C-alpha positions as a Markdown table, in Angstrom:
| # | Residue | x | y | z |
|---|---|---|---|---|
| 1 | Met | 0.0 | 0.0 | 0.0 |
| 2 | Gly | 1.5 | 3.3 | -1.1 |
| 3 | Ala | 2.3 | 6.1 | 1.3 |
| 4 | Leu | -0.1 | 8.5 | -0.5 |
| 5 | Ile | -3.0 | 5.9 | -0.1 |
| 6 | Gln | -2.3 | 5.8 | 3.6 |
| 7 | Gln | -2.3 | 9.6 | 3.8 |
| 8 | Cys | -5.5 | 10.1 | 1.7 |
| 9 | Ser | -7.7 | 7.5 | 3.2 |
| 10 | Phe | -9.5 | 8.6 | 6.4 |
| 11 | Leu | -9.9 | 4.9 | 7.2 |
| 12 | Phe | -6.1 | 4.4 | 7.7 |
| 13 | Lys | -6.0 | 7.3 | 10.1 |
| 14 | Cys | -9.0 | 5.9 | 12.0 |
| 15 | Leu | -6.9 | 2.8 | 13.0 |
| 16 | His | -4.7 | 4.9 | 15.2 |
| 17 | Thr | -7.5 | 6.3 | 17.3 |
| 18 | Ile | -9.7 | 5.0 | 20.1 |
| 19 | His | -12.0 | 2.2 | 19.1 |
| 20 | Val | -15.8 | 2.8 | 19.7 |
| 21 | Pro | -18.3 | -0.1 | 19.5 |
| 22 | Ala | -21.4 | 0.1 | 17.4 |
| 23 | Ile | -24.0 | 1.8 | 19.6 |
| 24 | Leu | -27.2 | 0.6 | 21.1 |
| 25 | Gly | -26.9 | -2.9 | 19.8 |
| 26 | Gln | -27.9 | -1.7 | 16.3 |
| 27 | Lys | -25.2 | -3.5 | 14.5 |
| 28 | Leu | -27.6 | -5.7 | 12.4 |
| 29 | Lys | -30.7 | -3.5 | 12.7 |
| 30 | Ala | -32.1 | -2.2 | 9.4 |
| 31 | Asp | -34.3 | 0.9 | 8.8 |
| 32 | Tyr | -36.6 | 1.1 | 5.8 |
| 33 | Val | -38.2 | 4.2 | 4.3 |
| 34 | Phe | -40.4 | 4.0 | 1.2 |
| 35 | Arg | -39.5 | 6.8 | -1.3 |
| 36 | Gly | -41.5 | 6.6 | -4.5 |
| 37 | Ile | -41.0 | 3.2 | -6.1 |
| 38 | Thr | -37.7 | 2.6 | -4.5 |
| 39 | Met | -37.1 | 0.8 | -1.2 |
| 40 | Glu | -34.4 | 2.5 | 0.8 |
| 41 | Gln | -32.4 | 0.6 | 3.4 |
| 42 | Ile | -29.9 | 2.0 | 5.9 |
| 43 | Arg | -28.1 | -0.5 | 8.1 |
| 44 | Asn | -25.0 | -0.7 | 10.2 |
| 45 | Val | -22.0 | -2.0 | 8.3 |
| 46 | Arg | -20.6 | -5.5 | 9.0 |
| 47 | Pro | -17.6 | -7.6 | 7.9 |
| 48 | Gly | -18.0 | -8.4 | 4.2 |
| 49 | Asp | -19.2 | -4.9 | 3.3 |
| 50 | Glu | -15.8 | -3.7 | 2.2 |
| 51 | Asp | -16.3 | -3.9 | -1.5 |
| 52 | Ser | -19.6 | -2.0 | -1.4 |
| 53 | Leu | -18.1 | 0.7 | 0.9 |
| 54 | Ala | -15.0 | 1.0 | -1.3 |
| 55 | Tyr | -17.1 | 1.3 | -4.5 |
| 56 | Val | -19.3 | 4.1 | -3.1 |
| 57 | Gln | -16.4 | 6.0 | -1.6 |
| 58 | Thr | -14.2 | 5.9 | -4.7 |
| 59 | Glu | -16.9 | 6.6 | -7.2 |
| 60 | Ser | -18.3 | 9.5 | -5.1 |
| 61 | Trp | -14.8 | 11.0 | -4.7 |
| 62 | Lys | -14.2 | 10.9 | -8.4 |
| 63 | Ala | -17.4 | 12.9 | -9.0 |
| 64 | Ala | -17.3 | 15.3 | -6.0 |
| 65 | Phe | -13.6 | 16.1 | -5.8 |
| 66 | Arg | -12.4 | 16.1 | -9.5 |
| 67 | Glu | -12.2 | 19.9 | -9.4 |
| 68 | Ile | -10.9 | 20.2 | -5.9 |
| 69 | Val | -8.2 | 17.5 | -5.5 |
| 70 | Pro | -5.3 | 17.4 | -8.0 |
| 71 | Ala | -5.8 | 14.6 | -10.6 |
| 72 | Asp | -2.8 | 12.5 | -9.7 |
| 73 | Ile | -3.7 | 12.5 | -6.0 |
| 74 | Leu | -7.3 | 11.8 | -6.7 |
| 75 | Ala | -6.4 | 8.9 | -8.9 |
| 76 | Glu | -4.3 | 7.2 | -6.2 |
| 77 | Cys | -6.9 | 7.9 | -3.5 |
| 78 | Thr | -9.6 | 6.2 | -5.6 |
| 79 | Ala | -7.9 | 2.9 | -6.3 |
| 80 | Leu | -10.6 | 0.4 | -5.6 |
| 81 | Glu | -8.6 | -2.5 | -4.4 |
| 82 | Ser | -6.5 | -0.5 | -1.9 |
| 83 | Thr | -9.6 | 1.2 | -0.5 |
| 84 | Ala | -11.4 | -2.1 | -0.1 |
| 85 | Ala | -8.4 | -3.5 | 1.8 |
| 86 | Ile | -8.5 | -0.5 | 4.1 |
| 87 | Tyr | -12.2 | -0.9 | 4.8 |
| 88 | Arg | -11.7 | -4.6 | 5.4 |
| 89 | Arg | -9.1 | -3.7 | 8.1 |
| 90 | Ile | -11.4 | -1.1 | 9.6 |
| 91 | Leu | -14.3 | -3.6 | 9.8 |
| 92 | Asp | -12.1 | -6.2 | 11.4 |
| 93 | Glu | -11.0 | -3.7 | 13.9 |
| 94 | Gly | -14.6 | -2.7 | 14.8 |
| 95 | Phe | -13.9 | 1.0 | 14.6 |
| 96 | Gly | -16.6 | 3.6 | 15.1 |
| 97 | Asn | -20.1 | 3.5 | 13.6 |
| 98 | Gly | -20.5 | 2.9 | 9.8 |
| 99 | Tyr | -23.7 | 2.8 | 7.7 |
| 100 | Leu | -24.6 | 1.5 | 4.3 |
| 101 | Met | -27.7 | 2.5 | 2.3 |
| 102 | Glu | -28.9 | 0.2 | -0.4 |
| 103 | Leu | -31.3 | 1.1 | -3.2 |
| 104 | Asp | -33.0 | -1.9 | -4.8 |
| 105 | Gly | -30.3 | -4.1 | -3.2 |
| 106 | Lys | -27.4 | -2.0 | -4.6 |
| 107 | Pro | -25.0 | 0.1 | -2.5 |
| 108 | His | -25.6 | 3.9 | -2.9 |
| 109 | Cys | -24.6 | 5.9 | 0.2 |
| 110 | Ile | -22.2 | 5.4 | 3.1 |
| 111 | Ala | -21.5 | 7.3 | 6.4 |
| 112 | Trp | -19.1 | 6.8 | 9.3 |
| 113 | Trp | -18.8 | 8.6 | 12.6 |
| 114 | Ser | -16.8 | 8.1 | 15.8 |
| 115 | Val | -15.6 | 9.9 | 18.9 |
| 116 | Ala | -13.8 | 13.1 | 17.7 |
| 117 | Arg | -10.2 | 12.2 | 16.9 |
| 118 | Asp | -8.7 | 15.5 | 18.3 |
| 119 | Ala | -7.6 | 15.0 | 21.9 |
| 120 | Asn | -8.9 | 18.5 | 22.9 |
| 121 | Met | -12.5 | 17.7 | 21.8 |
| 122 | Ala | -13.7 | 15.5 | 24.7 |
| 123 | Gly | -17.4 | 14.9 | 24.5 |
| 124 | Tyr | -17.6 | 15.6 | 20.7 |
| 125 | Ala | -18.3 | 13.1 | 18.0 |
| 126 | Glu | -16.9 | 13.4 | 14.5 |
| 127 | Leu | -18.6 | 12.7 | 11.2 |
| 128 | Ile | -15.7 | 11.2 | 9.2 |
| 129 | Cys | -17.5 | 10.7 | 5.9 |
| 130 | Leu | -20.9 | 10.8 | 4.1 |
| 131 | His | -20.7 | 9.7 | 0.5 |
| 132 | Ser | -23.2 | 8.9 | -2.2 |
| 133 | Leu | -23.2 | 7.9 | -5.8 |
| 134 | Gln | -23.8 | 10.8 | -8.2 |
| 135 | Glu | -26.7 | 9.3 | -10.1 |
| 136 | Asn | -29.0 | 9.9 | -7.1 |
| 137 | Trp | -27.7 | 13.2 | -5.8 |
| 138 | Arg | -30.4 | 15.7 | -4.8 |
| 139 | Lys | -33.1 | 13.1 | -4.3 |
| 140 | Gly | -33.1 | 13.1 | -0.5 |
| 141 | Tyr | -31.0 | 10.0 | 0.2 |
| 142 | Gly | -28.1 | 11.9 | 1.7 |
| 143 | Arg | -30.5 | 13.7 | 3.9 |
| 144 | Ala | -32.0 | 10.4 | 5.1 |
| 145 | Met | -28.5 | 9.2 | 6.0 |
| 146 | Met | -27.6 | 12.4 | 7.8 |
| 147 | Glu | -30.8 | 12.2 | 9.8 |
| 148 | Arg | -29.9 | 8.6 | 10.9 |
| 149 | Val | -26.4 | 9.7 | 11.9 |
| 150 | Leu | -27.6 | 12.7 | 13.9 |
| 151 | Ala | -30.2 | 10.6 | 15.7 |
| 152 | Asp | -27.6 | 7.9 | 16.7 |
| 153 | Val | -25.0 | 10.4 | 17.7 |
| 154 | Lys | -27.5 | 12.2 | 20.0 |
| 155 | Lys | -28.6 | 8.9 | 21.5 |
| 156 | Ala | -25.0 | 8.0 | 22.3 |
| 157 | Gly | -24.9 | 11.2 | 24.5 |
| 158 | Tyr | -22.5 | 13.4 | 22.5 |
| 159 | Glu | -23.0 | 17.2 | 22.9 |
| 160 | Lys | -21.5 | 18.3 | 19.5 |
| 161 | Leu | -20.8 | 16.8 | 16.1 |
| 162 | Val | -17.9 | 18.1 | 14.0 |
| 163 | Leu | -16.8 | 17.3 | 10.5 |
| 164 | Trp | -14.1 | 18.4 | 8.0 |
| 165 | Val | -15.0 | 19.5 | 4.5 |
| 166 | Phe | -13.0 | 20.9 | 1.6 |
| 167 | Glu | -13.5 | 24.7 | 1.6 |
| 168 | Asn | -14.2 | 24.7 | -2.1 |
| 169 | Asn | -16.8 | 21.9 | -1.9 |
| 170 | Thr | -19.8 | 24.3 | -2.0 |
| 171 | Arg | -22.3 | 21.6 | -2.7 |
| 172 | Ala | -21.4 | 19.7 | 0.5 |
| 173 | Ile | -21.1 | 22.9 | 2.5 |
| 174 | Gln | -24.6 | 23.9 | 1.5 |
| 175 | Phe | -25.9 | 20.5 | 2.5 |
| 176 | Tyr | -24.2 | 20.6 | 6.0 |
| 177 | Lys | -25.4 | 24.1 | 6.6 |
| 178 | Ser | -29.0 | 23.0 | 6.0 |
| 179 | Phe | -28.6 | 20.8 | 9.0 |
| 180 | Gly | -27.3 | 23.6 | 11.2 |
| 181 | Phe | -23.5 | 23.0 | 10.9 |
| 182 | Glu | -21.5 | 26.2 | 11.1 |
| 183 | Pro | -17.8 | 26.9 | 10.2 |
| 184 | Ser | -15.4 | 26.9 | 13.1 |
| 185 | Gly | -12.6 | 28.8 | 11.4 |
| 186 | Arg | -10.2 | 25.9 | 11.8 |
| 187 | Arg | -8.5 | 24.9 | 8.5 |
| 188 | Arg | -5.9 | 22.4 | 7.5 |
| 189 | Pro | -4.1 | 21.3 | 4.3 |
| 190 | Ala | -5.4 | 18.1 | 2.8 |
| 191 | Leu | -4.7 | 16.3 | -0.5 |
| 192 | Gly | -3.5 | 19.4 | -2.3 |
| 193 | Ala | -6.5 | 21.4 | -1.1 |
| 194 | Val | -7.7 | 22.9 | 2.2 |
| 195 | Glu | -10.3 | 21.5 | 4.6 |
| 196 | Glu | -12.4 | 23.5 | 7.2 |
| 197 | Met | -14.0 | 22.2 | 10.3 |
| 198 | Tyr | -17.7 | 22.6 | 10.7 |
| 199 | Ser | -19.7 | 21.9 | 13.9 |
| 200 | Lys | -23.2 | 21.5 | 15.2 |
| 201 | Pro | -24.5 | 21.3 | 18.8 |
| 202 | Leu | -26.8 | 18.4 | 19.5 |
């Protein structure tokens, strides 16, 4: 696994933080919402989901970040086999709380949260990722996933949820602001671009 893959994957970094079990015994529980003619399923991830998780992440990165992350970095960060291997390791480690949404039995959207990885953020949770495939953007599926995440984070007793987003990712920023996330002013370089932290009280 190349050094750049290790750098660009949030999953690799997760392995060096505190492990948090899946909350409230929901590991195998599924939620169903009927939306038009499509059955929507959101469930907690489990070992064996690595290929679906990697597919959604890499395809969504290609669509969402192609004008934000330099092409050579993006190409290496979206290598399917390497990403699947990292997800397999994360699933085996039992890190955090991951979700997979399926539409008509096919993977469409993923999300992952854990205790905040910054040592000075005691009592905070962190939304590490929320990705969906481009063909169903702006149809409410990402909103359904965010609502599930917010509900579970609140049930787990956290007082604030934070996330990092590329400062030029206006589509994502508008989405997060619609849920009440506000910029913190904290920025950091990432993958040839700049991320900013957003936060939301719960």
